[in-house]
Every structure is written in C-alpha cells, then in structure tokens.
N, C-alpha and C positions, 0 to 999 in steps of 0.2 A: 546478511552478514555471515561470512565464512567462519566456521568454528570447527576445530578439531579437539576432541575431548578424549583423553586417555583414562583408562581404568584398569584395575586388576593388580596394581602394585601392592606391596606389603612386606612383611617380615617373614623370612623362611630360613630354615636351617640349610647348611651346606649339603648338597646332594638332592635337595628338594626341587620342586617345580612351581612355576607361576605361568599364568597366561595373561598377557596384556592385550587389551582391546583399544581400538581407536575408532571413534565414531565421527565421521565428517558430515557437515551439513552446510547449507547456504548456497550451494551451487552443485552442478553436475561434476562428478569426479571420474567419469568413465575414461577420460584421457589422461588421468593423473597417475603417476607412480606414487607409491606410498613407501615411506621410509621410517626407520627407527634409529634414533641416535641416543647417546647417553652421556651424562656428565657426572663424573665422580668428584668428590670434594677436592679442591685444589688442582684439578686437572681441566684440560680443555674438553669441550664436547667432541665426541667421536662417533663415527659411523658404526652402526651395529648390523643393520640388515635393510634390504629394500626389495620391493616387488614391482614389476612393471604393470602398466595399465591393464594389460590383458591377462596378467598373472602367469604369463608364459615364461618369464625369466625371474629368477630370484638371485639375490646377492647377499653375501655374508662377510663380515670381518673374520679374519683368521682365528681370532680369539674365541669366537662363538660357533664356528663351523662344526657341525656334527652334534651340537647341543641345542641350538635354537632353530626354530622353524617359523618362517613367515608365511602368512596366507592372507587372502582377502575374501570378503563376502561376495556373493553373486551380484549384489547391487552395486558393487565397486566402491561404495562409500564407507566401507568398514575394512579395517585391517587388524590382524592379530599377530602376536608374537608369542609362540609357545617356547618357554624357556625351561629346559631340563638340566639336570646335573649342575645346578647352580653352585657357584664358587663365591667366596667372600669378595673376590676382585670384581665380581659382577655388580657389586653394590654401587648404585648411582641413581640419579634422576633420569628416567627414560622419557624421551620425547618422540611423539609422532609428527611426521611432516608429509606434505604433499607437493608434488612437482609436476608441472604441466609438460608432458612428453611431446606434445605437438610442436614445441619449439625446436626439437632436435631431429636430426637425420635419423630415420628409422633404424638404420643399421649400426648406430653407435650407442654406447652406454658409458662413455668416459665420465659423464657428469653425475652418475647415479650415487656415487659415494661422497660427493661434494656438498656439504651442508649449505653453501652459499647459493646453490642452484635451486633450492627449495623455496616454494612460494608461500606456503602456509605452515604454521606450527601450532602444536598444542601447548598446554601449560606444563605438562610433565607429570609423571607419577613416580613416586619413590619406591625403589626396590632395595631392600636391605637383606643381605645374606649373612647369617651369623655362623660362627665356627661350629 
C-alpha cells in the first residue's frame, strides 16, 4: 500500500523557519516527481513547489520563491521543504504528493504544477505562522 506521510509542521512566529518532510513507502519512487501543495482555510489547494525524479529540476510558486527550498533524499523516497522567512499568509495545511514522470515526454514539465496530475497524496501537516 502506497503511503506518503508528512511531518514537521507546527506553530512558528513570522520570520521563523520550518522544515517539512515527506516519507513515501509502498513502491519505488525513483521515477516520481515529488511536490508540495498547500490549502489555507477557505481557499483552494495551490501548488507550492516540486522536484523532478532526478532532483535535477525544481519548481516554485512565485509566492515562495527565494524563501522555500525543496530537496529529496538519495533514496528518492523522501522529500523535504525548507521554509524560511515564514509569513502569516503561509499558514495552511501542507500536502506532499508524488507524480509518475514516466508518463510524460522527458522534455516537458507543463504538468508539474497541476495537482490533478499527481498520483499519490499524503494526509497533510498543519503550518501556522503567527504575527
């Protein structure tokens, strides 16, 4: 059974940092991109960041660029999101997701920000940033 489990969320003051982790299990994720999405109260879930299967390409939403850094472990079944300079507007439930990149032409990445393209999802971890 495939599982993605997020951890590392919590309460932090504005300007602080958190590091989210995502542990994937149940299959091989070596050909999977890993992504982070978030959903704030009353809002739709939105793309935050993603990393390709090889870790050679990373992607960020404009709202987090320069503050968040995505990475993945050598075993390819873990992903991390280092979040610095946090703002109250970063408050949300953060979800980890996995996408099989073998389905797509190797030279394209149009799909990486589309949550509908992701195959597996975690349950989410709450991040709350106070003023």
